[in-house]
GUNUDO-95047 format. One record per atom (N, C-alpha, C): x, y, z; residue in three letters. Coordinates in steps of 0.2 Angstrom, whole numbers, plus 2048, in hexadecimal, padded with zeros to 3 digits. Example, Ala and Ser with C-alpha at 12.3 -4.5 7.8 and 13.67 -1.06 7.14 Angstrom:
8427E4827ALA 83E7EA827ALA 8427F0827ALA 8407F5823SER 8447FB824SER 840800827SER 
END
This chain:
D49E16F2DMET D4FE0FF30MET D55E10F2EMET D59E10F33GLN D63E11F31GLN D60E0AF2EGLN D69E0BF2ETHR D6BE06F28THR D71E02F2ATHR D73DFDF2CSER D7ADFAF2FSER D80DFBF2DSER D85DFDF31PRO D8CE01F2DPRO D8EDFBF28PRO D8FDEFF2BASP D90DEEF2AASP D8BDECF21ASP D87DEDF21ARG D84DEFF1AARG D87DF2F15ARG D86DFAF1BLEU D88E00F15LEU D8EDFFF16LEU D94DFAF15ARG D9DDFAF14ARG D9CDF6F0CARG D97DF1F0BSER D99DEDF05SER D94DF0EFDSER D92DF7F01VAL D8FDFDEFBVAL D91E02EFAVAL D95E04EF7LEU D95E0CEFALEU D9AE0AEEELEU D9AE0EEEDSER D9CE0FEE4SER DA2E16EE6SER DA8E17EE4VAL DADE18EE3VAL DABE1CEDBVAL DA7E22ED6VAL DA9E24ED3VAL DADE2BED4VAL DAFE2AECBMET DB9E30ECCMET DB8E32EC3MET DB7E3AEC3PRO DB6E3AEBDPRO DBEE3CEBBPRO DC1E3BEB6THR DC9E3DEB5THR DC9E3FEAETHR DCEE42EACARG DD0E46EA7ARG DD4E47EA7ARG DDBE47EA2GLY DE3E48EA1GLY DE4E48EA7GLY DE8E42EABARG DEAE41EAEARG DECE39EB2ARG DECE37EABARG DF1E30EAAARG DF4E2DEB0ARG DF9E34EB3SER E02E34EB6SER DFFE30EBASER DF9E37EBDARG DF5E39EC5ARG DF4E33EC7ARG DF0E2CEC1LEU DE9E26EC2LEU DE9E22EC7LEU DF0E21EC8PRO DF5E18ECDPRO DF6E1AED3PRO DF7E20ED3THR DFAE26ED9THR DF2E25EDETHR DF0E26EDBVAL DE7E28EDFVAL DE4E23EDDVAL DE3E21EDCLEU DE0E19ED9LEU DE4E12EDCLEU DE8E15EE0ASP DEDE10EE4ASP DE8E0AEEBASP DE6E12EEAPRO DE6E11EF7PRO DDCE0EEF4PRO DDAE11EEDLEU DD1E0FEEDLEU DD3E06EEELEU DDAE04EE7LEU DD8DFFEE7LEU DD5DF8EEFLEU DDADFBEF1ALA DDCDF8EF7ALA DD8DFBEFBALA DD3DFCEFBASP DCEDFFF00ASP DC8DF7F00ASP DC6DF4F05PRO DC0DEFF06PRO DBADF4F05PRO DBDDFAF07ALA DB3DFDF0AALA DB3DFCF04ALA DB6DFEEFFILE DB3DFEEF6ILE DACDF9EF5ILE DA9DF9EF3GLN DAADF3EECGLN DA9DF5EE4GLN DAADFCEE3GLU DAADFBED9GLU DACE06ED7GLU DB2E06ED7LEU DB4E07ED6LEU DB4E0CECBLEU DB0E12ECBILE DACE13EC6ILE DB3E17EC4ILE DB8E18EBFVAL DBDE1FEBCVAL DB7E22EB7VAL DB8E25EB6VAL DB2E28EAEVAL DBAE30EAAVAL DBAE28EA5VAL DBEE2DEA2VAL DBBE32E9DVAL DBDE37E9EASP DB9E3DE9CASP DBBE3EE91ASP DBDE3DE90GLY DBCE3FE87GLY DC5E40E88GLY DCAE3DE8ASER DD0E3FE8CSER DD2E37E88SER DD9E38E85ASP DDDE33E7EASP DE1E32E85ASP DE5E34E88ASP DEBE34E8BASP DEBE2BE8FASP DEDE27E8AGLY DEEE22E8FGLY DE8E1EE96GLY DE3E24E98SER DE2E23E9DSER DDCE18E9ESER DD7E1AE97ILE DD5E15E96ILE DD8E10E96ILE DDBE0EE93GLU DE1E09E91GLU DE4E08E9BGLU DE6E0DE9BTRP DEAE0CEA1TRP DE2E06EA8TRP DE0E0AEA8LEU DD9E0BEABLEU DD6E00EAALEU DD8E03EA5GLN DD5DF7EA0GLN DD9DF2EA2GLN DE0DF7EA1ARG DE4DF3EA2ARG DE5DEEEABARG DE4DF2EADTHR DE4DF3EBATHR DDCDF0EBATHR DD7DF1EB6SER DD0DEEEB8SER DD3DE6EB7SER DD5DE4EB2VAL DD6DDAEB4VAL DD9DD7EBCVAL DDEDDCEBCASP DE1DD9EC3ASP DDBDDEEC9ASP DD7DE2EC7HIS DD3DE4ECDHIS DCDDE4ECAHIS DC4DDFEC9PRO DC1DE1EC8PRO DBCDE4ECCPRO DBFDE5ED3ARG DBCDEAED3ARG DB6DF3ECFARG DBFDF3ECCLEU DC3DF8EC7LEU DBFDF9EC1LEU DB8DFEEBEGLN DB4E00EB9GLN DB6E03EB5GLN DBAE03EB0PRO DBCE0CEABPRO DB6E0BEA8PRO DB5E11EA8VAL DAFE11EA4VAL DB3E1AE9DVAL DB3E17E97LEU DB5E1CE95LEU DAFE21E8CLEU DAEE2AE8DARG DA7E2BE8EARG DAFE2EE88ARG DAFE2CE7FGLU DAEE31E7AGLU DB1E37E79GLU DACE3DE7CARG DADE42E7AARG DACE45E82ARG DAEE4AE82SER DB0E4CE8ASER DA6E50E8ASER DA5E50E8FGLY D9FE54E95GLY DA2E59E9CGLY DA7E59E9CGLY DA5E5CEA2GLY DA7E58EA7GLY DAAE58EACALA DABE52EB4ALA DA3E55EB7ALA D9FE55EB6GLN D97E55EB8GLN D92E51EB5GLN D93E4EEAEVAL D97E49EAAVAL D94E44EAAVAL D9DE42EACALA DA1E3EEAFALA D9EE39EB4ALA D9CE41EB7ARG D9DE3CEBEARG D90E3BEBDARG D90E3EEBAALA D87E3AEBAALA D8CE34EB6ALA D90E35EB0ASP D90E2CEB0ASP D92E28EB2ASP D97E28EB9GLY D96E24EBDGLY D91E23EC3GLY D8FE29EC4LEU D87E27EC8LEU D83E20EC5LEU D84E22EBFGLU D7BE1EEBDGLU D7EE15EBBGLU D88E13EBDARG D87E0FEBBARG D87E0AEC3ARG D8AE12EC7ALA D8BE0DECCALA D85E09ED3ALA D85E05ED6THR D84E00ED8THR D82DFFEDETHR D88E07EE4GLY D86E06EE8GLY D81E0BEEDGLY D7EE08EF2GLU D7AE0CEF8GLU D7EE12EF8GLU D83E12EF7VAL D84E1AEFBVAL D8BE1DEF6VAL D8DE1EEF3VAL D93E23EEBVAL D95E29EEFVAL D9CE27EEELEU DA3E2AEF0LEU DA3E2FEECLEU DA4E37EE9PHE DA8E39EE5PHE DADE39EE8PHE DB3E37EE2LEU DB9E3AEE4LEU DBBE3EEDDLEU DBFE42EDDASP DC4E48EDAASP DCAE42ED4ASP DCAE43ED1ASP DCFE41ECEASP DDBE41ECFASP DDBE49ED4ASP DDFE4AED6ASP DDFE49EE1ASP DDAE45EE1VAL DD8E43EE9VAL DDCE3DEECVAL DDDE3DEEFLEU DE4E37EF2LEU DDEE35EF6LEU DDDE32EF9CYS DD9E30EFDCYS DDDE2DF06CYS DDAE2EF0BGLY DDCE2DF0EGLY DDCE28F13GLY DE1E24F16ASP DDBE1FF1CASP DD3E1BF1EASP DD5E18F1EGLY DCDE19F20GLY DC4E1DF1FGLY DC6E20F18LEU DC2E27F14LEU DBAE21F11LEU DBCE1EF0EALA DB6E1AF0BALA DB2E17F14ALA DB2E13F15ALA DB0E13F1CALA DB0E17F1FALA DB1E20F21GLY DADE23F26GLY DA9E27F22GLY DAAE28F1AHIS DA3E2AF18HIS D9CE23F17HIS DA0E1DF19LEU D99E19F1BLEU D95E1DF23LEU D9DE1AF26ALA D96E1BF2BALA D95E21F2CALA D92E28F28ARG D94E2EF2CARG D87E2AF26ARG D88E26F23HIS D83E26F20HIS D7FE22F25HIS D81E1DF26ALA D80E18F27ALA D7CE1DF30ALA D7CE20F33ARG D7BE25F38ARG D76E2BF34ARG D73E2BF2FSER D70E2EF2DSER D6DE2FF28SER D67E31F23LYS D68E30F1DLYS D66E38F1ALYS D65E36F13GLY D66E3FF12GLY D6CE43F12GLY D73E40F15LEU D78E45F13LEU D7AE46F0CLEU D7CE4AF0DVAL D84E4EF08VAL D8BE50F0BVAL D8EE47F0EVAL D95E48F11VAL D9BE4CF0DVAL D9FE4EF0FVAL DA2E53F0FVAL DAAE52F12VAL DAFE51F11GLY DB5E4CF10GLY DB9E53F12GLY DC1E52F15PHE DC6E58F13PHE DCCE55F0FPHE DCCE5DF09MET DD2E57F05MET DD6E5FF07MET DDAE62F09PRO DDCE63F0APRO DE3E65F05PRO DE6E6AF03ILE DEFE69EFDILE DF5E6BF04ILE DF7E62F00THR E01E64F05THR E03E68F03THR E08E70F04LEU E0AE75F03LEU E13E75F06LEU E15E75F00PRO E1BE75F01PRO E1CE79F07PRO E20E78F0ALEU E25E7DF12LEU E27E85F0FLEU E2BE86F06GLU E2BE89F05GLU E27E8AEFCGLU E25E91EFAARG E20E90EF3ARG E29E94EECARG E25E8CEE8ALA E2AE8DEE0ALA E26E92EDEALA E2DE94EDAPRO E27E97ED4PRO E22E95ED0PRO E1CE96ED0GLY E16E92ECCGLY E15E8FED0GLY E10E8FED6GLN E0FE8AEDBGLN E06E92EDCGLN E07E97EDBPHE E02E9BEE0PHE DFCE99EDDPHE DFAE96ED8ALA DF4E93ED8ALA DF1E8DEDFALA DF6E8AEDFSER DF5E86EE6SER DF3E87EECSER DFAE8DEEETYR DF7E93EF4TYR DF2E96EF5TYR DF0E97EEELEU DE9E9DEEELEU DE2E96EEFLEU DE5E92EECTYR DE0E8DEECTYR DDEE89EF3TYR DE4E86EF5ALA DE5E87F00ALA DE0E89F01ALA DE3E90F01ASP DE2E93F04ASP DD8E93F04ASP DD7E94EFFGLU DCFE94EFDGLU DCCE8FF02GLU DCCE8AF01TYR DC9E83F01TYR DC8E84F0CTYR DD3E86F10LEU DCFE85F15LEU DCAE88F19LEU DCAE8EF14ARG DC3E95F14ARG DC1E90F14ARG DBCE8DF13ARG DB6E8CF10ARG DB5E86F14ARG DB9E81F1ACYS DB9E7DF1ACYS DB7E80F23CYS DBAE86F23GLU DBAE86F27GLU DB3E8BF28GLU DAFE8FF24ALA DABE8EF24ALA DA5E8AF21ALA DA3E85F23TYR DA1E7FF24TYR DA1E7CF29TYR DA6E7CF2DGLU DA6E7EF35GLU DA1E81F39GLU DA2E85F35ARG DA3E8DF3AARG D97E8AF3BARG D94E8AF35ASP D90E8BF30ASP D8DE84F2CASP D8DE7FF2EPRO D8CE7BF28PRO D87E7DF25PRO D83E7FF25SER D7EE82F20SER D80E85F19SER D87E85F1BGLU D8CE8AF14GLU D90E80F11GLU D8CE7BF11ILE D93E74F0FILE D8EE76F0AILE D8AE76F09LEU D82E75F04LEU D80E7BEFBLEU D83E80F03ARG D85E87F01ARG D88E8AEFCARG D8FE85EFCTHR D95E88EFATHR D98E82EFATHR D94E7CEF4LEU D96E73EF8LEU D9FE70EF1LEU DA4E6FEF3TRP DAAE70EF2TRP DABE68EF0TRP DA7E66EE9TRP DAAE5EEE5TRP DB1E5CEE9TRP DB6E53EE8GLY DBAE52EEBGLY DBBE4AEF0GLY DB6E4FEF1ASN DB6E48EF5ASN DAEE4BEFBASN DA9E47EF9VAL DA2E49EF7VAL D9EE40EF8VAL D9AE42EFDSER D98E38EFFSER D90E39EFDSER D8DE33EFAMET D84E38EFDMET D82E2EEFCMET D7CE2FEFCARG D77E28EFBARG D75E28EF5ARG D78E22EF0ARG D76E25EE9ARG D6EE28EE3ARG D6AE27EE9GLU D63E25EE8GLU D64E2DEE8GLU D6AE30EEBASP D63E38EEDASP D68E3EEE6ASP D6FE3AEE4ALA D71E3FEE2ALA D70E3DED8ALA D6BE3BEDALEU D64E37ED3LEU D62E38ED4LEU D5CE3DED7ASP D58E40EDAASP D5AE49ED8ASP D5DE4AEDAVAL D62E51ED8VAL D65E54ED3VAL D66E4BECFGLY D6BE4BEC9GLY D73E4FEC8GLY D76E4DECALEU D7CE53EC6LEU D7CE54EC2LEU D7CE56EBBILE D7FE5AEB9ILE D77E5EEB6ILE D7BE66EB7ALA D79E6CEB4ALA D7AE6FEAFALA D75E6EEABPRO D77E72EA4PRO D77E79EA4PRO D7DE7AEA2GLY D82E81EA3GLY D87E82EA4GLY D88E7EEA9PHE D8EE7EEABPHE D94E78EA9PHE D94E76EA2ASP D97E70EA2ASP D9EE75E9EASP DA3E71EA3HIS DA8E72E9DHIS DABE7DEA5HIS DA7E7DEA9LEU DA6E80EAELEU DA7E7EEB4LEU DA8E85EBATYR DA9E81EBFTYR DA7E87EC6TYR DA2E85EC9HIS D9FE83ECCHIS D95E7EECAHIS D97E7BEC9GLU D90E73EC7GLU D90E70ECCGLU D98E70ED1ASP D93E6CED9ASP D93E73EE0ASP D92E79EDFGLN D8FE7CEE1GLN D87E7DEDFGLN D87E7DED9ASP D80E7BED8ASP D7DE74EDCASP D82E71ED7PHE D7CE6BEDEPHE D7BE69EE4PHE D80E6BEE9GLY D7FE70EEDGLY D79E72EEFGLY D7AE7AEEBLEU D72E7DEECLEU D6BE75EECLEU D71E72EE6ARG D66E72EE4ARG D66E68EEBARG D6CE65EECCYS D6BE64EF2CYS D69E67EFACYS D69E69EF8LEU D65E6FEFCLEU D5EE6FEFBLEU D5DE71EF6ALA D56E71EF4ALA D53E6DEF6ALA D56E67EF6SER D53E5FEF3SER D51E5EEFDSER D54E61F01GLY D53E5FF06GLY D58E5DF0CGLY D60E5AF05LEU D64E59F0ALEU D68E5CF0FLEU D6CE56F15GLN D72E59F1AGLN D76E5AF15GLN D7EE60F17GLY D82E5EF14GLY D86E5EF1EGLY D8AE5AF1DVAL D8FE5BF22VAL D97E58F1FVAL D9AE5FF23PHE DA1E5CF22PHE DA6E58F26PHE DADE55F26ASP DADE52F2BASP DB6E52F29ASP DBAE54F2CARG DC0E57F2DARG DC4E4CF2CARG DC2E4AF31THR DC3E43F31THR DC2E3EF2ATHR DC0E41F28LEU DBEE3FF20LEU DC3E44F18LEU DC8E40F1CARG DD0E41F18ARG DCFE40F11ARG DD3E44F0DGLY DD9E43F07GLY DDCE48F05GLY DE2E48F04GLU DE6E4EF01GLU DE6E4FEF9GLU DE4E53EF6HIS DE4E57EF1HIS DEAE58EEEHIS DEBE56EE9LEU DF2E56EE6LEU DF0E5EEE1LEU DEEE61EE1HIS DEDE69EDDHIS DF6E6AEDAHIS DF4E6AED1THR DFBE6EECFTHR DF3E72ECATHR DF9E78EC9ARG DF5E7CEC5ARG DFBE81EC3ARG DFEE80EBAASP DFEE86EB9ASP DFEE8EEB6ASP E02E93EB5ILE DFCE96EB2ILE DF8E99EADILE DF8E94EA9ASP DF3E93EA2ASP DECE91EA7ASP DEEE8CEA9ALA DEAE87EACALA DE2E8AEB2ALA DE8E91EB5PHE DE5E93EBCPHE DE0E9BEB6PHE DE0E9DEB3ILE DE0EA6EB0ILE DD9EA1EAEILE DDCE99EA9ARG DD3E96EA4ARG DCCE95EABARG DCEE93EB1ASP DD0E91EB8ASP DCBE96EBCASP DCFE9EEBAALA DCBEA3EBAALA DC4EA8EB6ALA DC5EA3EB0ARG DC1EA3EADARG DB9EA0EADARG DBBE9BEB0SER DB6E96EADSER DB3E96EB7SER DB5E98EBCGLN DB4E99EC3GLN DB0EA0EBFGLN DB4EA5EBCGLY DADEAAEBDGLY DA3EA8EBAGLY DA9EA5EB3SER D9FEA6EAFSER D9AEA3EB5SER DA0E9CEB7GLY D9CE93EB8GLY D96E99EC0GLY D99E9FEC5ARG D98EA3EC9ARG D8FEA6EC6ARG D94EABEBEALA D8DEAFEC0ALA D88EAAEBDALA D8BEA4EBAILE D84E9EEBBILE D7EE9EEBFILE D82E9DEC5LEU D82E9CECALEU D7CEA0ECFLEU D7CEA6ECDHIS D7AEACED3HIS D76EAAECDHIS D76EADEC5GLN D6FEAEEC3GLN D69EA6EC6GLN D6DE9EEC7ARG D66E9AEC6ARG D66E99ECEARG D6AE9FED4HIS D67E9CEDDHIS D67EA2EDDHIS D65EAAEDAALA D64EAEEDFALA D62EAEEE2ALA D5CEAAEE5ASP D56EAAEE8ASP D5AEA8EF0ASP D60EA5EF0VAL D63EA4EF6VAL D68EA2EF5VAL D6BEA6EF0ILE D73EAAEF4ILE D74EB0EF2ILE D6FEB4EEFGLY D6FEBBEEEGLY D70EBEEE5GLY D72EC2EE3SER D74EC2ED9SER D7DEC4EDESER D82EC5ED8LEU D85EC4ED7LEU D89EC9ED8LEU D8FEC9EDDASP D92ED2EE1ASP D97ED0ED9ASP D9AED4ED6PRO DA1ED4ED5PRO DA7ED7ED9PRO DA6ED7EE0ALA DA8EDAEE2ALA DADED2EE7ALA DA8ECDEE5GLU DAAEC9EE8GLU DB3EC6EE3GLU DB2EC5EE0PHE DB6EC1ED9PHE DC0EC1EDDPHE DBEEC9EE1GLU DC6ECBEE4GLU DC4EC8EECGLU DBDEC9EF0ALA DBEECAEF6ALA DC1EC2EFAALA DC5EC5EFCGLY DC9EBFF00GLY DD1EBDF00GLY DD2EBFEF6LEU DD6EBEEF7LEU DDFEC3EF9LEU DE2EBFEFAPRO DEBEC3EF9PRO DEDEC7EF8PRO DF1ECCEFBTYR DF3ED2EF8TYR DF5ECFEF2TYR 
END
């Protein structure tokens, strides 16, 4: 039995984990707080003492749909995301990263997808807007933007790749499905690729991935060289765990994959 879109519009929760991005929060939250399609906006501060929770608490006085949550100790994005999911009351949950600026109609568009079918993991589009000329130190964002667009093109060529290589940031699904699969994968604490692990577990649970470019946000991506190096180490460690756990689906790890597709 299908659920009416009108009913779904009143039962969408947004869950956003955040850490160390107090200055970015007003920018990314303003359009969400103004969106009537969102029933509640749960922002989980993951062990950060940069003033994020204080600002969220002050803002929630005028915006009762905003629910600030503080985790005293950082558990990583997947733990913060799972904390928000447990608190969510919406039938559909939209998971947004704290550096994604949502476009007009993003929440309603996600809801419309779920109104037509059950068992979906809906992945929206969140490209990086790059300057016309690259400034010194911006190479990480250019690499990231190129890899992301290639991933989206792969989704469109072969939809089976969506859950095989899931990319967090602008993803929605029914709350009951997310709880059944479980957001936390032990061993991925503070490592990359827990989103791919989650996608592969969604695939094993019989869920279907859908990619929709019209569900658009802008990824406000920034990385300095030190963060880029930390990310690279985290990605390598995460990918090794990913292949160990899901070798039956994605095969064994080929070290040559780390440099495949990189520009000279």
